[in-house]
C-alpha positions, 0 to 999 in steps of 0.5 A: 223420154219426155221434156217439159218446162214450167215456163211454157207448154210445147208449141206455145210462146216462150216467156219474154224473160227467156229471150233477148228482150228480157233477162235472157236466162235459160228456161227451167226444164224437166225430164223423165224416162231417161233410158238406163243405158244413158251415161250422160245427157246433152241439151241443145236449143236451135231455131230453124226459122232464122233468116240465115238457116239454123241458129244455135242458142245453146249446147250443154253436155256432160249432164249427169243422167240422174238429173231430172231438172234444170232450174231457170238459168242453171248449168250444173258445175260439171257440165260443159257449154258450147258456142252459140250463134251469137259468138259467145258460150252458153245460153242466149235466148230467142231474138228473131229479127223484128217483123220476121214472124214466129220462130220455133225454138227446139229444145232437144235432150239427148240421152247418150251412151258415153260422155262427150270428149269435147272441150267447153266452147265446142261448135254446135255442129260438132256437139250435135254430130257427137250427140247423134253418134252416141244417142240412146234416147231423145226428147224434144220441146218446142217453144215459139217467140216473135218480135213485132 
């Protein structure tokens, strides 16, 4: 599988509008080559560089495997979103502590063999564990962000 964005290239800076310094909207994402065995997709975004360890920015699952894109800020009607590290549900963008250096934001797309039987608002670790258990494919896009 391949995961890309028209907003930023892999290993390049995420635009301000997708961060806490801007509109805080999810970036547009495109993907291809989803395995035929996939019955659903899940998308996770996390920052391993956070001072307290892995910080979750987004978990969304039950995406139709026939989809190949999410427009900026879009979450399909039948998809479910989980908690993020800010204590809310849905996407919250990069917001590293000022002066903490460059952080790396991993957008991971999982092709899954089943729909996840999780309620909206599920904890990120629970979503991640379920994705790994039912994974039939995975793609990753990494963006960076830094606050001076």
